[in-house]
Steps between C-alpha positions, in 0.01 A plus 500: 500500500734362764697205366731417789728204566717382790878520470822385662620819661853575614516605864774608738638218715460638851779274627735697276364856515343510845213744551304538177430863591868573434492383137166630363421857394232743397429506123786638290320829431480569874875463549701822497870536576438508876287184496749332267782558750289360784411186305863446393610516863243250627628193321739400221203309359248785500295495180581869440830385346294347221201732457678831555874450521756777538682623190878458523777725362601387153180306433505398136518131418372431851216704647212484747314256275785256438585508871135427580513191276825392663361541853191300409703216346744490792225502761323212329823303457602557862162412650411850614190468284334159473226393265188344645465137388127519419291752306329721754273791562616728780248659736621849592366692802596854596410622848514876533359807671294771329321793666521341845367158391669168427439319172612179331510510120491149354617399154640213296831498311474309171617513141253683279486459124604821325190621316531879480181535302306344789666677794376840613752772590424828675835685484711649224852363470832671430764398249803520734387252767386251235838512324679445832283202598532350152880508521483323836256240363719432196805453720346282772202336326324506836215673684576643843217743575125456491226624274232609749174382341140563605189300423147495637328195644235577765460125561871487598539145371876509447549668837303225670702222339830664595388581854409135563837384361710719730282488811723436804800442273818696581608739222772385261647852497472785750645848465453849639534798268659840562173636640431220747244317286495120521525291181421127510508245218374142491599251228195311369554177305165326555364439149136525607561842652693615194221382270237671717684831478544466123129426452398789723706750298471369144212735412629803690636816343839611628595859580854624562511684831878542513777385268389649167861546384589142595197360317569695180867399524401133521278540193780673307744222593249233393468666160878520465529129575227411254662712231828311554320168465560406863248268663389439860680198648260477792225691678762725661577681176462828313128454428411503870577754770511468877209694645315529829122503483278674755121490522360850554203339679730352764530703824839665533516672161573871550652779293677793665419848372765720343445861602593816310695812588494812282778755463617770262161666430584867427309747718314223681220636720374235747178683587424570136563134414262378771233750400524402134467131595157571655352527150519122448585362843346510843781653705522440875771642724608278791661590832791259459657226293320217683161650418599541135621139476184371667283692254695356204481146639128521575417613146561160340215536253582863421785667315653674800855635519696631793666835430764670713637841413631797701401340831142417394360146504211458255306239310376543143205275404391496136139616462415344161680217320367642172774764527746234384286428193542865402874509577612165352424343164599161363505326837264249659270598785699272731823687419336839546365397844845419639599736782843546344345595164269748669787656694710535185227641273271695732756641745858483375426599139175696531588699814881503504596478133702179536427317175567140395842582359608667823381192689700268274810715547431539876563874470262609776425169670668295770361156584505376857369224725590695815241753626727609788781595266255658257354735759850589616598582141205740467577663835863551395397669176657231283155398379182707463216247533462144630221284359400197708335224294306186582639172373398365160315169530604183313153497345561846350829381350325205338209706365737748335718222357189331356453810283857461371595821679803585713463647847613859554863536607580389856150367576590186691751375752461128556658449841693307615704419192566137406849402607752406233700182554245286682462271199692515169424349160780391263382480140552181301552584132576278202727708274 
């Protein structure tokens, strides 16, 4: 259940830093060396110095984590970051383009009580990223990035209360990300609005859309603190985590598909592959890419995949869902009806011999969000097949998570990402 509370966030003082776009970043796991250099060059106060700082020669007693703590302390002391005087919720809107349309995704930033047994996850986590984030959390005792949470409320009660509170009110924060998407935040202090949002969400289940490593890191840190006998000295402490909550029943919630490319299949015969697929799939050849994409997009209620290989544009549509019952055991019907699960079991493994271990090790698979580049890679001979997928719906994510199951690898791309540095939480701990 969603136990959320308002908090006194730290925010950049625009009089000091100028354009907020210059100091915020994509989530840490989307920052490579190239992006890191760009963020460093934009501003001496860019949050990248804290969430993903550069290692320095001779790092030993001082390192990226101790420097992060020092930057945070200095920026607070020097007024670069200022704490809001009143506990607040923060409405967060993202305006973005997707498949030729414009959307606005609307959420609320709040502190959520850490209750791992009550929160549904849909992704597996890795040890390395959790260790890295835990070191940063120990050093700074602060939250910088979001946990992207989903919930379902067809009545949209919280959304209505927030919408009324910010109607015709200028945003508190405005920023544009690296992809041209607009991010707007409104600080909400009205106690009636805050109470309305809390009441609307108190009986809702929460599902992690993005930020699984950050959530598990927060839980691990909470347990460390409890083991040491430390106690929360306020609401902004180790037993709560900053999260942003989005209603899947609110217009503007989309998930981008992650497509697949296949390479390294010995003796691959495109015509033989297509012919073999006809046993379980209705195969249609199309005159061009546009026709293939239209056929995939129009088959919303069917399991239809775009397939490009050796200059041929095709669609494969599964004839009988019962095939998955024969191929997969120990999974729910909802999991077995996912397009990604069908692709993996009925095509990649059954027809091409790419098993689960090969998928985990990415031996024969390349993941992409770019159909143009994917088709070019097949034409160049670098890849052998391009599979075009439809997007996974938020409802599918929730149904799978309700079974306690994890989604297949690379099933979802929640776009745009939530910007890091818009609002920061500093933990108050009695030691």
